[in-house]
VEXDREN-2710 file (C-alpha; in Angstrom, 1 decimal):
% VEXDREN-2710
k/r/px/py/pz
1/MET/-12.1/-17.1/-21.5
2/LEU/-9.2/-15.0/-22.2
3/ALA/-9.4/-15.9/-25.8
4/SER/-13.0/-14.7/-26.1
5/ILE/-12.2/-11.3/-24.4
6/LEU/-9.1/-10.5/-26.2
7/PRO/-10.6/-9.5/-29.5
8/GLY/-13.0/-7.2/-27.6
9/LEU/-10.1/-5.7/-25.9
10/ARG/-8.4/-5.0/-29.4
11/GLU/-11.3/-3.3/-30.5
12/LEU/-11.2/-0.9/-27.4
13/ARG/-7.6/-0.2/-27.1
14/THR/-6.9/1.5/-30.4
15/PRO/-9.6/4.3/-30.0
16/LEU/-8.9/4.5/-26.2
17/ALA/-5.1/5.2/-26.9
18/THR/-5.9/7.3/-29.7
19/GLY/-8.5/9.4/-28.0
20/TYR/-6.5/10.1/-24.9
21/ILE/-3.4/11.3/-26.8
22/TYR/-5.7/13.9/-28.6
23/LEU/-7.3/14.7/-24.9
24/VAL/-3.8/15.3/-23.8
25/VAL/-3.2/17.8/-26.8
26/LEU/-6.5/19.7/-26.3
27/TRP/-5.6/20.0/-22.7
28/LEU/-2.2/21.2/-23.4
29/LEU/-3.6/23.9/-25.3
30/ILE/-6.4/25.3/-23.0
31/TRP/-5.1/24.0/-19.4
32/ASP/-3.9/27.7/-18.7
33/LYS/-7.2/29.0/-19.8
34/ILE/-9.7/27.1/-17.6
35/PRO/-10.6/28.9/-14.1
36/SER/-10.2/27.1/-11.0
37/ALA/-13.7/25.3/-9.3
38/ASP/-14.2/28.7/-7.3
39/GLN/-14.0/31.1/-9.9
40/ALA/-15.7/29.0/-12.7
41/THR/-18.9/29.9/-13.9
42/GLY/-21.7/28.8/-16.5
43/VAL/-21.0/25.2/-18.1
44/VAL/-17.3/25.1/-17.0
45/GLY/-18.3/25.7/-13.4
46/ALA/-21.1/23.0/-13.6
47/ILE/-18.6/20.7/-14.8
48/LEU/-16.0/21.3/-12.2
49/LYS/-19.0/21.1/-9.4
50/LEU/-20.2/17.8/-10.9
51/ASP/-16.5/16.6/-10.7
52/GLY/-16.6/17.4/-6.7
53/LEU/-19.8/15.6/-6.3
54/LEU/-19.1/12.5/-8.2
55/GLY/-15.7/11.9/-7.3
56/THR/-12.2/10.9/-9.4
57/GLY/-13.5/7.6/-10.5
58/SER/-16.5/9.1/-12.4
59/LEU/-14.2/11.7/-14.0
60/VAL/-12.1/9.0/-15.4
61/ALA/-14.8/7.2/-16.5
62/ALA/-16.4/10.3/-18.2
63/LEU/-13.0/11.2/-19.8
64/SER/-12.4/7.6/-21.0
65/PHE/-15.6/7.4/-22.7
66/ILE/-15.1/11.0/-24.4
67/ALA/-11.8/9.4/-25.2
68/TYR/-13.2/6.5/-27.1
69/VAL/-15.7/8.5/-28.9
70/VAL/-12.8/11.0/-30.2
71/GLY/-10.5/8.1/-31.1
72/SER/-13.3/6.1/-32.9
73/LEU/-13.7/9.3/-35.3
74/LEU/-10.3/9.7/-35.6
75/MET/-8.7/6.6/-35.6
76/VAL/-7.0/4.9/-39.1
77/SER/-8.9/1.8/-40.4
78/THR/-6.8/-0.7/-42.2
79/ARG/-10.0/-2.0/-44.0
80/TYR/-9.5/0.9/-46.6
81/LYS/-6.1/-0.2/-47.2
82/VAL/-6.8/-1.3/-50.9
83/LYS/-8.1/2.1/-51.5
84/PHE/-4.8/3.6/-50.2
85/THR/-2.7/1.1/-51.9
86/GLY/-4.5/0.7/-55.2
87/LEU/-4.5/-2.3/-57.5
88/SER/-0.9/-3.6/-57.4
89/ARG/1.0/-5.3/-60.6
90/TRP/3.1/-8.5/-59.8
91/ALA/6.2/-6.3/-59.8
92/ASP/4.8/-4.3/-56.9
93/ILE/3.3/-7.3/-55.0
94/ARG/5.0/-6.8/-51.6
95/VAL/2.9/-3.7/-51.3
96/ILE/-0.7/-5.3/-51.1
97/GLY/1.0/-8.2/-48.8
98/LEU/1.3/-11.1/-51.3
99/ASP/4.3/-12.3/-49.6
100/ASP/4.7/-15.6/-51.5
101/TRP/4.7/-14.4/-55.0
102/SER/5.1/-17.6/-56.9
103/ASP/2.4/-19.5/-55.0
104/THR/0.1/-16.5/-55.7
105/LYS/0.8/-16.1/-59.3
106/ASP/0.6/-19.8/-59.9
107/TYR/-2.8/-19.6/-58.3
108/VAL/-4.2/-16.8/-60.5
109/ALA/-2.6/-18.6/-63.4
110/ASP/-4.2/-21.9/-62.9
111/LEU/-7.7/-19.9/-62.6
112/GLN/-7.0/-18.2/-66.0
113/ARG/-5.9/-21.7/-67.6
114/ARG/-9.1/-23.2/-66.2
115/LEU/-11.2/-20.9/-68.2
116/ALA/-9.2/-21.1/-71.2
117/ASP/-9.4/-24.8/-71.1
118/VAL/-13.1/-25.2/-71.5
119/ARG/-13.2/-22.2/-73.8
120/VAL/-15.4/-19.5/-71.8
121/PRO/-16.4/-16.8/-74.3
122/VAL/-13.9/-13.7/-73.6
123/ASP/-17.0/-11.2/-73.2
124/HIS/-18.7/-13.9/-70.4
125/VAL/-15.5/-14.0/-68.5
126/LEU/-15.2/-9.9/-68.5
127/LYS/-18.9/-9.3/-67.4
128/ARG/-18.6/-11.9/-64.6
129/LEU/-15.2/-10.6/-63.2
130/ARG/-16.6/-7.1/-61.9
131/SER/-14.2/-5.4/-59.6
132/GLN/-16.7/-3.5/-57.2
133/ARG/-16.0/-2.0/-53.6
134/ASN/-17.5/-4.2/-50.8
135/PRO/-20.5/-2.5/-49.2
136/THR/-20.0/-3.9/-46.0
137/MET/-16.2/-2.2/-45.6
138/LYS/-16.4/0.3/-42.4
139/GLY/-13.8/2.9/-41.5
140/SER/-13.8/5.7/-39.2
141/LEU/-16.4/8.8/-39.8
142/VAL/-13.2/10.9/-40.8
143/THR/-12.2/8.3/-43.3
144/ARG/-15.6/7.8/-44.9
145/TRP/-15.9/11.3/-45.2
146/LEU/-12.8/11.8/-46.9
147/HIS/-13.5/9.4/-49.3
148/ARG/-16.9/11.0/-50.4
149/ARG/-14.7/14.4/-51.3
150/ARG/-14.5/14.7/-54.9
151/TRP/-10.9/16.5/-54.5
152/TYR/-9.7/13.5/-52.3
153/ARG/-10.6/11.0/-54.8
154/ARG/-9.1/13.0/-57.4
155/SER/-5.9/13.2/-55.7
156/TYR/-5.8/9.8/-54.6
157/ARG/-6.3/8.6/-58.3
158/TRP/-3.5/11.0/-59.5
159/TYR/-1.2/9.5/-56.7
160/VAL/-2.1/5.9/-57.3
161/GLU/-2.1/6.2/-61.3
162/LYS/0.9/8.8/-61.9
163/VAL/3.3/8.5/-58.7
164/MET/2.9/4.9/-57.7
165/GLN/2.5/3.7/-61.7
166/ARG/-0.6/1.3/-60.5
167/LYS/-4.3/1.0/-61.4
168/THR/-7.1/2.1/-59.3
169/LEU/-10.3/-0.1/-59.5
170/ARG/-12.1/3.2/-61.5
171/GLN/-9.3/2.8/-64.1
172/LEU/-9.4/-1.5/-64.0
173/THR/-13.3/-0.9/-64.5
174/GLN/-13.1/1.7/-67.5
175/GLU/-10.6/-0.9/-69.2
176/ARG/-12.7/-3.7/-68.8
177/GLU/-15.8/-1.3/-70.5
178/ASN/-13.5/-0.7/-73.3
179/ALA/-12.4/-4.5/-73.9
180/LEU/-16.2/-5.4/-74.1
181/ARG/-16.8/-2.8/-76.4
182/ASP/-13.7/-4.0/-78.8
183/ILE/-15.2/-7.5/-78.6
184/GLN/-18.8/-6.5/-79.7
185/SER/-17.4/-5.2/-82.7
186/MET/-15.5/-8.5/-83.5
187/GLN/-16.8/-11.4/-85.3
188/PRO/-17.8/-14.4/-83.5
189/GLY/-14.7/-16.5/-82.3
190/GLU/-12.5/-13.6/-83.0
191/ALA/-11.5/-12.7/-79.5
192/HIS/-9.3/-15.0/-77.5
193/LEU/-9.0/-15.2/-73.9
194/ASP/-5.0/-15.0/-74.2
195/THR/-5.3/-11.5/-75.7
196/TYR/-6.9/-10.3/-72.7
197/GLY/-4.8/-12.4/-70.3
198/ASP/-3.4/-9.4/-68.2
199/LEU/-6.7/-7.7/-68.0
200/VAL/-8.5/-11.0/-66.4
201/ARG/-5.5/-11.3/-64.0
202/ASP/-5.9/-7.8/-63.0
203/LEU/-9.9/-8.2/-62.6
204/ILE/-9.5/-11.2/-60.6
205/ILE/-7.0/-9.5/-58.2
206/GLY/-9.0/-6.4/-58.3
207/ASP/-12.1/-8.7/-57.3
208/LEU/-10.4/-10.4/-54.4
209/PHE/-8.9/-7.2/-52.6
210/ALA/-12.2/-5.0/-53.4
211/ASN/-13.8/-7.9/-50.9
212/THR/-11.3/-8.4/-48.4
213/GLU/-13.6/-8.0/-45.3
214/THR/-15.9/-10.5/-47.2
215/ILE/-13.0/-12.9/-47.5
216/ALA/-12.1/-12.3/-43.8
217/VAL/-15.9/-13.2/-42.5
218/ARG/-15.9/-16.5/-44.7
219/LEU/-12.4/-17.4/-43.1
220/GLN/-13.9/-16.5/-39.5
221/VAL/-16.6/-19.3/-40.2
222/ALA/-14.0/-21.7/-42.0
223/ASP/-11.1/-21.3/-39.7
224/LYS/-11.5/-19.5/-36.4
225/ASP/-7.5/-19.7/-35.5
226/LEU/-6.5/-18.2/-38.7
227/TYR/-9.0/-15.7/-38.7
228/ASP/-7.9/-14.9/-35.1
229/GLU/-4.2/-14.3/-36.3
230/TYR/-5.5/-12.2/-39.1
231/ASP/-7.6/-10.0/-36.5
232/ARG/-4.7/-9.6/-34.4
233/LEU/-2.4/-8.4/-37.0
234/ARG/-5.1/-6.0/-38.5
235/ALA/-5.8/-4.7/-34.7
236/GLU/-1.9/-4.1/-34.4
237/ALA/-1.8/-2.1/-37.6
238/GLU/-4.7/-0.2/-36.8
239/PHE/-3.3/0.7/-33.2
240/ARG/0.2/1.9/-35.0
241/LEU/-1.3/3.7/-37.7
242/SER/-3.9/5.7/-35.5
243/VAL/-1.5/6.7/-32.8
244/ALA/1.1/7.8/-34.9
245/PRO/-0.5/10.9/-36.1
246/ALA/-2.0/11.5/-32.6
247/LEU/1.8/11.5/-31.2
248/ALA/2.9/13.7/-34.0
249/CYS/0.2/16.3/-33.0
250/LEU/1.3/15.9/-29.5
251/SER/5.0/16.4/-30.3
252/ILE/4.4/19.4/-32.1
253/VAL/2.5/21.1/-29.4
254/VAL/4.7/20.0/-26.8
255/ALA/7.6/21.8/-28.8
256/PHE/5.7/25.0/-29.3
257/ILE/5.2/25.2/-25.2
258/VAL/8.8/24.2/-24.3
259/TYR/10.7/26.0/-26.9
260/THR/12.2/29.5/-25.7
261/PRO/15.1/31.5/-27.1
262/ALA/17.0/29.8/-24.0
263/VAL/16.9/26.4/-25.5
264/PRO/19.9/25.5/-27.3
265/GLN/19.2/24.9/-31.0
266/ASP/20.9/21.7/-31.3
267/VAL/18.4/20.3/-28.4
268/GLY/15.1/21.4/-30.6
269/VAL/16.7/19.9/-33.7
270/LEU/17.4/16.4/-31.5
271/TYR/13.6/16.6/-30.1
272/GLY/12.4/17.0/-33.6
273/LEU/14.4/14.2/-35.1
274/VAL/13.5/11.6/-32.5
275/SER/10.0/12.6/-32.0
276/MET/9.5/12.5/-35.8
277/GLY/11.7/9.2/-36.0
278/VAL/9.1/7.6/-33.7
279/VAL/6.1/8.6/-35.6
280/PHE/7.9/7.3/-38.8
281/ALA/8.8/3.9/-37.2
282/LEU/5.1/3.6/-35.9
283/VAL/3.5/4.2/-39.6
284/ALA/6.5/1.7/-41.0
285/LYS/5.5/-0.8/-38.4
286/GLY/1.9/-0.3/-39.0
287/PHE/1.9/-1.1/-42.8
288/THR/4.4/-4.0/-42.2
289/LYS/1.4/-5.3/-39.8
290/SER/-1.3/-4.4/-42.2
291/ARG/0.7/-6.1/-45.0
292/ARG/1.0/-9.3/-42.8
293/SER/-2.5/-9.5/-42.0
294/ASN/-3.5/-8.9/-45.5
295/SER/-1.0/-11.9/-46.3
296/VAL/-3.1/-14.3/-44.1
297/LEU/-6.2/-13.7/-45.9
298/VAL/-4.4/-14.2/-49.4
299/GLN/-2.9/-17.8/-48.1
300/ALA/-6.4/-18.6/-47.0
301/VAL/-7.4/-18.3/-50.4
302/VAL/-4.5/-20.0/-51.9
303/LEU/-4.5/-22.9/-49.5
304/GLY/-8.3/-23.4/-50.2
305/LYS/-9.2/-22.5/-46.6
306/VAL/-11.8/-20.1/-48.1
307/LYS/-13.5/-19.5/-51.4
308/PRO/-14.2/-15.8/-52.4
309/SER/-17.2/-15.1/-54.6
310/VAL/-14.8/-14.5/-57.7
311/ILE/-13.9/-17.9/-57.4
312/GLU/-17.3/-19.1/-57.0
313/ARG/-18.0/-17.0/-60.2
314/ILE/-15.3/-18.9/-62.2
315/ASP/-16.2/-22.2/-61.0
316/GLN/-19.8/-21.3/-62.4
317/MET/-18.6/-20.4/-65.5
318/VAL/-16.2/-23.5/-66.0
319/THR/-19.1/-25.9/-65.2
320/SER/-21.5/-24.0/-67.3
321/SER/-19.4/-24.1/-70.3
322/SER/-18.1/-27.8/-69.8
323/GLN/-21.9/-28.6/-69.9
324/ARG/-22.4/-26.8/-73.0
325/SER/-19.5/-28.5/-74.6
326/ASN/-20.5/-31.9/-73.5
327/ASN/-24.0/-30.9/-75.0
328/ALA/-22.7/-29.9/-78.3
329/GLU/-20.7/-33.2/-78.8
330/PRO/-22.4/-35.8/-81.2
331/PRO/-23.3/-39.0/-79.7
332/LEU/-21.1/-42.1/-80.7
333/ALA/-22.3/-44.0/-83.7
334/ARG/-23.3/-47.8/-82.5
335/PRO/-21.1/-50.4/-84.2
336/ALA/-22.5/-52.4/-86.7
337/LEU/-23.8/-55.9/-86.0
END
């Protein structure tokens, strides 16, 4: 019974905690401007009178509902982690959670080797390995609003491509289109899969991590215990990453309220260092938990617990190419009697 309740509690914990902290911030900003119940008029007076009629329990329930709504809008969702970190190279493999480098490298190299062994045409491989965003991925309202803003997308691409020196899915798709145009201008049989090995590898990785949510859903059906571990780590990451900015706002508001010329400067500096240190520690732990949750999905794929759609497409290409090769082979001549 407890195991069935815990996932639901994890979904409530993050928005409630985040929303309550932001409500405290709002209260600290406006508490001295709220009149007493006897002096209040209009909407504020009606709310205060309603509190007197319904009691403290009803007030707590109403505040909890408001906190949940506010937290749901302002929480940070790790489901968009692949967009924030971009498509990683092998040298930066720890950023996206592939903790076991050798196993993952061997796994992707084996997929490429299977395609090369049956001589799948290069253009056919590039057309089938399409890195698309998963339409089922969901985030908070603020997160989705940001991703629709052109200035945000441009700054994101600049940060990933120029600062982090990694590829975005948009850049990867452009490389794929350029390679297809180059292959069309070549003679039949001139293009080899080995020439585009790096691009094929990146396309496989990009397809995997663009469909992280789909892999998680398939894992939930295939292995419930392993999915629960992923879900627990993901929820802990979201909790830390959502609470951190809320605590940063609270620390700033408290500093403005408490600070006076009488407060020693050393105390203010110490307060700032401690509060910001807590915030940065939460963010660091949040990204660590996020990488660990992502690693659970990766290892589930490597160990064969779940088969993503990109692996299914590779299997189809290998099977189709093998069948064409077998049909093209001439029949063996009968020995003379």
